[in-house]
LUMTIMI-657029 format. One record per residue (C-alpha): residue number from 1; residue in one letter; x negated, y, z. Coordinates in Angstrom, 3 decimals. Layout:
! LUMTIMI-657029
(voza NUM; "A"; (X; Y; Z))
...
***
This chain:
! LUMTIMI-657029
(voza 1; "M"; (-219.395; 126.551; 276.911))
(voza 2; "E"; (-216.751; 124.165; 275.727))
(voza 3; "R"; (-218.210; 121.285; 273.622))
(voza 4; "K"; (-215.834; 119.512; 271.436))
(voza 5; "R"; (-216.601; 115.545; 271.576))
(voza 6; "P"; (-218.037; 114.125; 268.564))
(voza 7; "R"; (-216.238; 110.934; 268.414))
(voza 8; "G"; (-215.822; 107.646; 266.798))
(voza 9; "L"; (-217.649; 105.523; 264.112))
(voza 10; "K"; (-216.617; 106.218; 260.597))
(voza 11; "K"; (-213.593; 104.182; 259.372))
(voza 12; "S"; (-214.090; 102.487; 256.070))
(voza 13; "A"; (-211.501; 100.687; 254.041))
(voza 14; "E"; (-210.268; 97.785; 252.020))
(voza 15; "S"; (-205.266; 93.117; 250.979))
(voza 16; "G"; (-202.673; 90.335; 251.588))
(voza 17; "T"; (-202.779; 87.053; 253.416))
(voza 18; "G"; (-202.658; 83.482; 252.599))
(voza 19; "Q"; (-205.201; 80.686; 252.160))
(voza 20; "K"; (-204.059; 78.532; 249.180))
(voza 21; "K"; (-205.587; 75.403; 248.068))
(voza 22; "R"; (-205.791; 73.621; 244.507))
(voza 23; "K"; (-206.489; 70.237; 243.262))
(voza 24; "P"; (-210.263; 69.741; 242.327))
(voza 25; "T"; (-209.523; 69.626; 238.589))
(voza 26; "E"; (-207.008; 72.465; 238.179))
(voza 27; "A"; (-208.303; 75.203; 236.135))
(voza 28; "V"; (-208.234; 78.776; 237.076))
(voza 29; "E"; (-205.431; 80.760; 235.455))
(voza 30; "D"; (-204.764; 84.476; 234.813))
(voza 31; "V"; (-208.011; 85.683; 236.029))
(voza 32; "P"; (-209.046; 88.806; 233.886))
(voza 33; "A"; (-212.229; 88.495; 232.009))
(voza 34; "A"; (-214.823; 91.357; 232.546))
(voza 35; "S"; (-215.678; 93.616; 229.686))
(voza 36; "G"; (-218.240; 92.263; 227.137))
(voza 37; "S"; (-217.912; 88.609; 228.399))
(voza 38; "Q"; (-216.173; 85.169; 227.979))
(voza 39; "N"; (-212.584; 84.883; 228.997))
(voza 40; "T"; (-211.640; 81.992; 231.120))
(voza 41; "E"; (-210.033; 80.145; 228.159))
(voza 42; "G"; (-213.617; 79.850; 226.878))
(voza 43; "A"; (-213.013; 82.027; 223.773))
(voza 44; "P"; (-216.102; 84.222; 223.378))
(voza 45; "S"; (-215.795; 87.901; 223.296))
(voza 46; "K"; (-217.154; 89.465; 219.895))
(voza 47; "D"; (-219.312; 91.665; 222.278))
(voza 48; "M"; (-220.799; 88.788; 224.066))
(voza 49; "R"; (-224.464; 88.219; 224.298))
(voza 50; "T"; (-226.186; 84.994; 224.080))
(voza 51; "I"; (-227.347; 83.470; 227.416))
(voza 52; "V"; (-230.296; 81.020; 227.429))
(voza 53; "V"; (-230.676; 78.947; 230.621))
(voza 54; "D"; (-233.962; 77.115; 231.447))
(voza 55; "A"; (-232.578; 74.627; 234.051))
(voza 56; "S"; (-234.881; 72.287; 235.647))
(voza 57; "S"; (-232.821; 69.244; 235.711))
(voza 58; "D"; (-231.441; 68.073; 232.252))
(voza 59; "G"; (-227.914; 67.032; 232.433))
(voza 60; "D"; (-227.355; 68.246; 235.895))
(voza 61; "D"; (-224.150; 70.664; 235.495))
(voza 62; "V"; (-224.509; 71.934; 239.062))
(voza 63; "A"; (-228.304; 72.948; 238.458))
(voza 64; "I"; (-227.149; 74.972; 235.408))
(voza 65; "I"; (-224.501; 76.671; 237.241))
(voza 66; "K"; (-226.571; 77.524; 240.134))
(voza 67; "K"; (-229.321; 78.705; 237.770))
(voza 68; "L"; (-226.765; 80.964; 235.873))
(voza 69; "Y"; (-225.670; 82.681; 239.271))
(voza 70; "E"; (-229.197; 83.107; 240.693))
(voza 71; "M"; (-230.271; 84.859; 237.274))
(voza 72; "A"; (-227.100; 87.121; 237.931))
(voza 73; "M"; (-228.226; 87.871; 241.417))
(voza 74; "E"; (-231.578; 88.907; 240.293))
(voza 75; "K"; (-230.207; 91.606; 238.039))
(voza 76; "I"; (-227.008; 92.743; 239.816))
(voza 77; "D"; (-228.401; 95.403; 242.102))
(voza 78; "D"; (-230.089; 97.165; 239.166))
(voza 79; "E"; (-227.894; 99.663; 237.296))
(voza 80; "A"; (-229.983; 99.055; 234.105))
(voza 81; "T"; (-229.374; 95.266; 234.213))
(voza 82; "L"; (-225.739; 95.312; 235.672))
(voza 83; "E"; (-224.249; 94.428; 232.351))
(voza 84; "E"; (-226.589; 91.359; 231.923))
(voza 85; "A"; (-225.699; 90.140; 235.387))
(voza 86; "K"; (-221.947; 90.369; 234.563))
(voza 87; "D"; (-222.817; 88.261; 231.487))
(voza 88; "F"; (-224.355; 85.532; 233.768))
(voza 89; "L"; (-221.565; 85.747; 236.188))
(voza 90; "N"; (-219.021; 85.280; 233.185))
(voza 91; "G"; (-221.149; 82.449; 232.145))
(voza 92; "T"; (-221.137; 80.860; 235.366))
(voza 93; "V"; (-217.318; 81.019; 235.553))
(voza 94; "H"; (-216.953; 79.898; 231.890))
(voza 95; "E"; (-219.074; 76.836; 232.494))
(voza 96; "C"; (-217.248; 75.923; 235.625))
(voza 97; "D"; (-213.764; 76.220; 233.611))
(voza 98; "R"; (-215.362; 73.966; 230.892))
(voza 99; "L"; (-216.328; 71.327; 233.116))
(voza 100; "L"; (-212.923; 71.376; 235.126))
(voza 101; "R"; (-211.093; 71.221; 231.841))
(voza 102; "L"; (-213.166; 68.217; 230.564))
(voza 103; "A"; (-212.607; 66.658; 233.976))
(voza 104; "H"; (-208.657; 67.208; 233.890))
(voza 105; "E"; (-208.625; 65.844; 230.228))
(voza 106; "D"; (-210.533; 62.768; 231.235))
(voza 107; "E"; (-208.410; 59.746; 232.406))
(voza 108; "E"; (-210.762; 59.098; 235.393))
(voza 109; "S"; (-210.639; 61.986; 237.858))
(voza 110; "K"; (-214.211; 63.408; 238.479))
(voza 111; "S"; (-215.399; 64.568; 241.873))
(voza 112; "F"; (-217.212; 67.932; 241.908))
(voza 113; "P"; (-219.919; 68.534; 244.838))
(voza 114; "A"; (-219.247; 71.631; 247.243))
(voza 115; "E"; (-222.093; 73.489; 245.743))
(voza 116; "F"; (-220.104; 73.399; 242.387))
(voza 117; "F"; (-217.124; 75.292; 243.828))
(voza 118; "L"; (-219.394; 77.442; 246.058))
(voza 119; "H"; (-221.075; 79.205; 243.073))
(voza 120; "Y"; (-217.816; 79.062; 240.987))
(voza 121; "G"; (-216.283; 81.138; 244.020))
(voza 122; "L"; (-219.241; 83.351; 244.415))
(voza 123; "A"; (-219.460; 84.298; 240.794))
(voza 124; "L"; (-215.546; 85.286; 240.820))
(voza 125; "K"; (-216.158; 87.279; 243.973))
(voza 126; "R"; (-218.983; 89.097; 242.477))
(voza 127; "L"; (-217.012; 89.649; 239.410))
(voza 128; "G"; (-214.184; 91.044; 241.379))
(voza 129; "E"; (-216.544; 93.473; 243.068))
(voza 130; "A"; (-217.518; 94.887; 239.729))
(voza 131; "Q"; (-213.823; 95.674; 238.830))
(voza 132; "E"; (-212.912; 99.293; 238.892))
(voza 133; "D"; (-209.077; 98.477; 238.950))
(voza 134; "E"; (-207.950; 97.209; 242.508))
(voza 135; "S"; (-205.390; 94.760; 241.047))
(voza 136; "D"; (-208.093; 93.266; 238.763))
(voza 137; "R"; (-210.516; 92.936; 241.793))
(voza 138; "Q"; (-207.589; 91.181; 243.776))
(voza 139; "A"; (-206.977; 88.918; 241.115))
(voza 140; "F"; (-210.659; 87.762; 240.816))
(voza 141; "E"; (-210.766; 87.670; 244.731))
(voza 142; "E"; (-207.751; 85.272; 244.900))
(voza 143; "A"; (-209.248; 82.886; 242.580))
(voza 144; "S"; (-212.582; 83.263; 244.328))
(voza 145; "E"; (-210.878; 82.260; 247.576))
(voza 146; "E"; (-209.274; 79.284; 246.039))
(voza 147; "R"; (-212.484; 77.716; 244.799))
(voza 148; "L"; (-214.269; 78.476; 248.082))
(voza 149; "L"; (-211.562; 76.574; 249.987))
(voza 150; "Q"; (-211.916; 73.735; 247.517))
(voza 151; "A"; (-215.950; 73.716; 248.378))
(voza 152; "L"; (-214.815; 73.634; 252.082))
(voza 153; "D"; (-212.483; 70.619; 251.397))
(voza 154; "S"; (-214.847; 68.859; 249.259))
(voza 155; "E"; (-215.726; 65.145; 250.102))
(voza 156; "E"; (-219.288; 65.906; 249.201))
(voza 157; "L"; (-219.476; 68.698; 251.755))
(voza 158; "D"; (-222.478; 67.287; 253.589))
(voza 159; "A"; (-225.092; 69.914; 253.505))
(voza 160; "E"; (-224.642; 72.730; 256.188))
(voza 161; "S"; (-226.650; 75.063; 254.005))
(voza 162; "V"; (-223.857; 75.063; 251.858))
(voza 163; "K"; (-221.205; 75.250; 254.486))
(voza 164; "W"; (-222.424; 78.410; 256.036))
(voza 165; "R"; (-222.505; 80.174; 252.734))
(voza 166; "I"; (-218.853; 79.119; 252.070))
(voza 167; "L"; (-217.715; 80.352; 255.433))
(voza 168; "Q"; (-219.532; 83.762; 254.964))
(voza 169; "A"; (-217.849; 84.365; 251.481))
(voza 170; "L"; (-214.554; 83.387; 252.821))
(voza 171; "A"; (-215.101; 85.639; 255.889))
(voza 172; "E"; (-216.065; 88.614; 253.415))
(voza 173; "L"; (-212.886; 88.153; 251.502))
(voza 174; "N"; (-210.666; 88.154; 254.604))
(voza 175; "L"; (-212.376; 91.265; 256.011))
(voza 176; "R"; (-211.750; 93.263; 252.708))
(voza 177; "K"; (-208.268; 92.189; 252.650))
(voza 178; "A"; (-207.800; 93.391; 256.229))
(voza 179; "M"; (-209.609; 96.619; 255.285))
(voza 180; "V"; (-207.197; 97.297; 252.576))
(voza 181; "L"; (-204.098; 96.627; 254.724))
(voza 182; "Y"; (-205.520; 98.795; 257.645))
(voza 183; "Q"; (-206.196; 101.506; 255.324))
(voza 184; "D"; (-202.386; 101.763; 254.649))
(voza 185; "N"; (-201.284; 100.938; 258.150))
(voza 186; "P"; (-203.810; 100.838; 261.062))
(voza 187; "S"; (-201.329; 98.605; 263.059))
(voza 188; "D"; (-200.729; 96.038; 260.318))
(voza 189; "K"; (-200.101; 92.617; 261.697))
(voza 190; "D"; (-201.155; 90.549; 258.570))
(voza 191; "A"; (-204.594; 92.512; 258.686))
(voza 192; "S"; (-205.016; 91.620; 262.438))
(voza 193; "A"; (-204.330; 88.008; 261.543))
(voza 194; "L"; (-207.003; 88.278; 258.692))
(voza 195; "L"; (-209.432; 90.045; 260.900))
(voza 196; "E"; (-209.116; 87.170; 263.658))
(voza 197; "L"; (-209.386; 84.307; 260.829))
(voza 198; "A"; (-212.541; 86.341; 259.645))
(voza 199; "T"; (-214.025; 86.239; 263.189))
(voza 200; "Q"; (-213.209; 82.449; 263.658))
(voza 201; "Q"; (-215.040; 81.784; 260.266))
(voza 202; "L"; (-218.053; 83.961; 261.274))
(voza 203; "S"; (-218.349; 82.121; 264.556))
(voza 204; "E"; (-218.744; 78.785; 262.790))
(voza 205; "Y"; (-220.761; 80.481; 260.140))
(voza 206; "S"; (-223.335; 82.067; 262.418))
(voza 207; "G"; (-223.775; 78.905; 264.398))
(voza 208; "L"; (-224.788; 77.132; 261.460))
(voza 209; "L"; (-226.942; 79.682; 260.202))
(voza 210; "V"; (-229.173; 79.972; 263.277))
(voza 211; "E"; (-229.729; 76.382; 263.046))
(voza 212; "E"; (-230.532; 76.470; 259.185))
(voza 213; "K"; (-234.295; 75.372; 258.768))
(voza 214; "Q"; (-234.250; 76.712; 255.108))
(voza 215; "V"; (-233.741; 80.475; 256.151))
(voza 216; "S"; (-236.366; 82.517; 257.737))
(voza 217; "D"; (-235.748; 84.056; 260.994))
(voza 218; "E"; (-236.075; 87.387; 259.470))
(voza 219; "D"; (-233.470; 86.659; 256.940))
(voza 220; "K"; (-231.222; 85.174; 259.399))
(voza 221; "E"; (-231.266; 88.358; 261.654))
(voza 222; "T"; (-230.383; 90.469; 258.465))
(voza 223; "L"; (-227.487; 88.244; 257.589))
(voza 224; "L"; (-226.182; 88.307; 261.141))
(voza 225; "V"; (-226.541; 92.048; 261.655))
(voza 226; "N"; (-224.770; 92.661; 258.135))
(voza 227; "M"; (-221.862; 90.515; 259.203))
(voza 228; "G"; (-221.560; 91.833; 262.651))
(voza 229; "F"; (-221.216; 95.421; 261.380))
(voza 230; "A"; (-218.854; 94.330; 258.637))
(voza 231; "V"; (-216.512; 92.873; 261.294))
(voza 232; "Q"; (-217.048; 95.920; 263.642))
(voza 233; "R"; (-216.235; 98.356; 260.830))
(voza 234; "V"; (-212.860; 96.655; 260.187))
(voza 235; "A"; (-212.149; 96.168; 263.883))
(voza 236; "D"; (-212.931; 100.138; 264.293))
(voza 237; "M"; (-209.797; 100.831; 261.724))
(voza 238; "C"; (-207.433; 98.942; 263.898))
(voza 239; "D"; (-204.828; 100.608; 266.225))
(voza 240; "D"; (-203.916; 97.369; 267.921))
(voza 241; "I"; (-206.121; 97.076; 270.912))
(voza 242; "K"; (-205.686; 93.436; 271.382))
(voza 243; "A"; (-206.841; 92.989; 267.744))
(voza 244; "K"; (-209.503; 95.360; 267.975))
(voza 245; "E"; (-211.129; 93.851; 271.051))
(voza 246; "K"; (-210.957; 90.332; 269.449))
(voza 247; "G"; (-212.705; 91.754; 266.240))
(voza 248; "C"; (-215.333; 93.575; 268.689))
(voza 249; "R"; (-215.842; 90.327; 270.555))
(voza 250; "G"; (-216.417; 88.430; 267.242))
(voza 251; "A"; (-218.816; 91.105; 266.319))
(voza 252; "E"; (-220.740; 91.057; 269.568))
(voza 253; "H"; (-221.198; 87.229; 269.339))
(voza 254; "V"; (-222.933; 87.577; 266.018))
(voza 255; "F"; (-224.903; 90.449; 267.188))
(voza 256; "R"; (-226.178; 88.499; 270.202))
(voza 257; "L"; (-227.241; 85.707; 268.104))
(voza 258; "A"; (-229.262; 88.269; 265.980))
(voza 259; "I"; (-231.037; 89.108; 269.233))
(voza 260; "K"; (-231.522; 85.287; 270.114))
(voza 261; "V"; (-233.154; 84.938; 266.706))
(voza 262; "N"; (-235.329; 88.184; 267.199))
(voza 263; "K"; (-235.589; 89.411; 270.690))
(voza 264; "G"; (-236.786; 92.653; 269.372))
(voza 265; "S"; (-233.906; 93.202; 267.019))
(voza 266; "I"; (-233.195; 96.913; 266.849))
(voza 267; "E"; (-229.891; 96.489; 264.754))
(voza 268; "G"; (-228.599; 93.850; 267.070))
(voza 269; "H"; (-228.676; 96.247; 270.042))
(voza 270; "M"; (-227.428; 98.999; 267.891))
(voza 271; "G"; (-224.460; 96.673; 266.808))
(voza 272; "L"; (-223.672; 95.759; 270.375))
(voza 273; "G"; (-223.744; 99.374; 271.293))
(voza 274; "S"; (-221.493; 100.325; 268.279))
(voza 275; "C"; (-218.824; 97.835; 269.531))
(voza 276; "S"; (-218.687; 99.254; 273.121))
(voza 277; "L"; (-218.744; 102.824; 271.459))
(voza 278; "S"; (-216.074; 101.853; 269.349))
(voza 279; "L"; (-213.730; 100.585; 272.223))
(voza 280; "A"; (-214.486; 103.729; 274.437))
(voza 281; "S"; (-213.426; 106.031; 271.653))
(voza 282; "Y"; (-210.152; 104.100; 271.608))
(voza 283; "F"; (-209.594; 104.589; 275.351))
(voza 284; "L"; (-210.761; 108.155; 275.359))
(voza 285; "D"; (-208.035; 108.805; 272.592))
(voza 286; "Q"; (-205.555; 107.205; 274.664))
(voza 287; "A"; (-206.457; 109.512; 277.607))
(voza 288; "D"; (-206.154; 112.470; 275.470))
(voza 289; "E"; (-202.858; 111.681; 274.577))
(voza 290; "D"; (-201.961; 111.555; 278.391))
(voza 291; "H"; (-201.607; 107.705; 278.369))
(voza 292; "E"; (-202.697; 106.721; 281.882))
(voza 293; "S"; (-205.536; 109.151; 281.472))
(voza 294; "A"; (-207.326; 108.161; 284.774))
(voza 295; "K"; (-207.081; 104.401; 284.159))
(voza 296; "N"; (-208.297; 104.906; 280.445))
(voza 297; "N"; (-211.128; 107.254; 281.294))
(voza 298; "K"; (-212.358; 104.773; 283.605))
(voza 299; "I"; (-212.239; 102.124; 281.079))
(voza 300; "A"; (-213.988; 104.396; 278.587))
(voza 301; "E"; (-216.703; 105.232; 281.212))
(voza 302; "K"; (-217.454; 101.623; 281.506))
(voza 303; "K"; (-217.811; 101.019; 277.837))
(voza 304; "L"; (-219.915; 104.105; 277.327))
(voza 305; "K"; (-222.405; 102.934; 279.947))
(voza 306; "A"; (-222.569; 99.523; 278.265))
(voza 307; "A"; (-223.205; 101.269; 274.899))
(voza 308; "L"; (-225.678; 103.655; 276.389))
(voza 309; "A"; (-227.732; 100.596; 277.727))
(voza 310; "E"; (-227.701; 98.830; 274.327))
(voza 311; "F"; (-228.666; 102.025; 272.493))
(voza 312; "R"; (-231.422; 102.578; 274.933))
(voza 313; "Q"; (-232.824; 98.997; 274.453))
(voza 314; "G"; (-232.604; 99.586; 270.638))
(voza 315; "Q"; (-234.544; 102.736; 271.029))
(voza 316; "Q"; (-237.124; 100.973; 273.040))
(voza 317; "A"; (-237.507; 98.162; 270.622))
(voza 318; "A"; (-237.928; 100.799; 267.941))
(voza 319; "K"; (-240.733; 102.529; 269.962))
(voza 320; "D"; (-242.295; 99.037; 270.760))
(voza 321; "Q"; (-242.568; 98.295; 267.100))
(voza 322; "S"; (-243.791; 101.738; 266.114))
(voza 323; "T"; (-240.745; 102.376; 263.961))
(voza 324; "E"; (-238.271; 105.271; 263.737))
(voza 325; "K"; (-234.420; 104.663; 263.614))
(voza 326; "P"; (-232.508; 108.103; 263.522))
(voza 327; "A"; (-229.204; 105.899; 263.413))
(voza 328; "V"; (-229.967; 104.503; 266.976))
(voza 329; "L"; (-230.708; 107.998; 268.232))
(voza 330; "C"; (-227.657; 109.529; 266.541))
(voza 331; "M"; (-225.482; 106.894; 268.409))
(voza 332; "L"; (-227.138; 107.336; 271.626))
(voza 333; "G"; (-226.818; 111.069; 271.389))
(voza 334; "E"; (-222.959; 110.752; 270.624))
(voza 335; "T"; (-222.722; 108.192; 273.759))
(voza 336; "L"; (-224.322; 110.796; 275.840))
(voza 337; "I"; (-222.033; 113.668; 274.723))
(voza 338; "N"; (-219.052; 111.375; 275.418))
(voza 339; "L"; (-220.249; 110.732; 278.903))
(voza 340; "G"; (-220.884; 114.471; 279.308))
(voza 341; "N"; (-217.421; 115.272; 278.429))
(voza 342; "L"; (-216.023; 112.659; 281.011))
(voza 343; "Y"; (-218.137; 114.129; 283.806))
(voza 344; "D"; (-217.687; 117.802; 282.909))
(voza 345; "D"; (-214.834; 118.381; 285.164))
(voza 346; "D"; (-215.980; 116.556; 288.286))
(voza 347; "D"; (-219.612; 116.680; 288.125))
(voza 348; "E"; (-221.310; 119.434; 286.135))
(voza 349; "E"; (-224.868; 118.692; 286.937))
(voza 350; "A"; (-224.319; 114.866; 285.772))
(voza 351; "A"; (-222.720; 116.220; 282.581))
(voza 352; "S"; (-225.449; 118.786; 281.962))
(voza 353; "E"; (-228.112; 116.066; 282.145))
(voza 354; "F"; (-226.112; 113.856; 279.538))
(voza 355; "Y"; (-225.856; 116.860; 277.234))
(voza 356; "K"; (-229.600; 117.783; 277.604))
(voza 357; "E"; (-230.484; 114.132; 276.686))
(voza 358; "A"; (-228.291; 114.210; 273.674))
(voza 359; "F"; (-229.756; 117.528; 272.569))
(voza 360; "Q"; (-233.190; 115.820; 272.730))
(voza 361; "C"; (-231.964; 112.767; 270.845))
(voza 362; "F"; (-230.648; 114.965; 267.978))
(voza 363; "K"; (-233.877; 117.131; 267.833))
(voza 364; "Q"; (-235.910; 113.849; 267.468))
(voza 365; "V"; (-233.632; 112.906; 264.648))
(voza 366; "Q"; (-234.160; 116.325; 262.853))
(voza 367; "E"; (-237.796; 115.846; 263.341))
(voza 368; "I"; (-237.744; 112.443; 261.563))
(voza 369; "D"; (-235.252; 113.208; 258.909))
(voza 370; "A"; (-233.820; 116.876; 258.372))
(voza 371; "N"; (-230.896; 115.531; 256.478))
(voza 372; "A"; (-230.186; 112.490; 258.772))
(voza 373; "L"; (-228.169; 114.321; 261.457))
(voza 374; "P"; (-224.212; 114.481; 260.893))
(voza 375; "E"; (-222.672; 117.992; 260.857))
(voza 376; "Q"; (-220.846; 117.635; 264.076))
(voza 377; "F"; (-223.884; 116.993; 265.731))
(voza 378; "I"; (-225.847; 119.985; 264.073))
(voza 379; "E"; (-223.247; 122.188; 265.478))
(voza 380; "F"; (-223.944; 120.604; 268.986))
(voza 381; "V"; (-227.687; 121.446; 268.469))
(voza 382; "E"; (-227.206; 124.980; 267.367))
(voza 383; "E"; (-224.928; 125.779; 270.380))
(voza 384; "W"; (-227.444; 124.433; 272.690))
(voza 385; "E"; (-230.285; 126.215; 271.099))
(voza 386; "N"; (-228.098; 129.612; 271.252))
(voza 387; "D"; (-227.504; 129.127; 274.828))
(voza 388; "M"; (-231.003; 128.738; 275.459))
(voza 389; "D"; (-231.925; 131.746; 273.626))
(voza 390; "S"; (-229.380; 134.009; 275.383))
***
């Protein structure tokens, strides 16, 4: 029976390069205002709702801005309060604009702390994510990047708890720009440069985060894993093997730190396995295209075995924690199928063992959640069941 190789991690997508800087008192221009909010010139929309802020520190501008942003974050994930969240985000941007204009008009230049520019940039970034039009989103993200760079360059940047958040946001912006470019051209050199820049930022970010005393180990693990997968997904889109490998190494570094924070990190092992599986898929594709097939298959085999080891550790960690992770089983099964395909011509017995274990993994997934198994793996299971019945 011929079994097609279910391969590869899904490629997702999202532009332009360049890291520009502005003077601390320069106002943001030409950033489109979100619907039902204040614009960046300070003129209120006729549809605007009044926002009342209870800031704990009277007269503390940064405390007010921080409170506005935090109130937005409390509401942004709920569709019912999304418009309110946008109001708070626009309120954050409007207040920052107002303070910058006042400082610009003042004869004495005022210095703003890094946290001011951090929340300014984060609010713009979140507003960008809420835009339906791509050009509007990019306008917000460009403004966000400039404010975050100002935060990074601030003379007041003395708190690492601020710096890691700045680096995280900048890396996320660069990853999204790379995704947009890779979507149009998987070999785009500007995208690869952005991917490399993002991995450098994440390397510093992750080191600071691990040492941050105000963040719990559980939250550290979640943040690290999420950023690791964000890098891995972008690297998976890339056709340039050097850029892909750099991206995967950057993601692997972050996943290893997640495991350092939590030795039983299921997602950390899953992330490391995903990087190896992504690289294995690249070399298998190269072998399929008759590009030094023996050499590429050998490299792919090594990567697949590395992925297998990580997925097994992730699955064992899940068992130790009495939890079920269908995603780990799916990726473990995919890795086993790829190994079976590699061995099928030269060692049918070994190939059969890989296939059998993959079948068992997928059956476990179906027992946990009947809808969790991807279509191509359902076909594999059905073929095996038909063979066993015949």
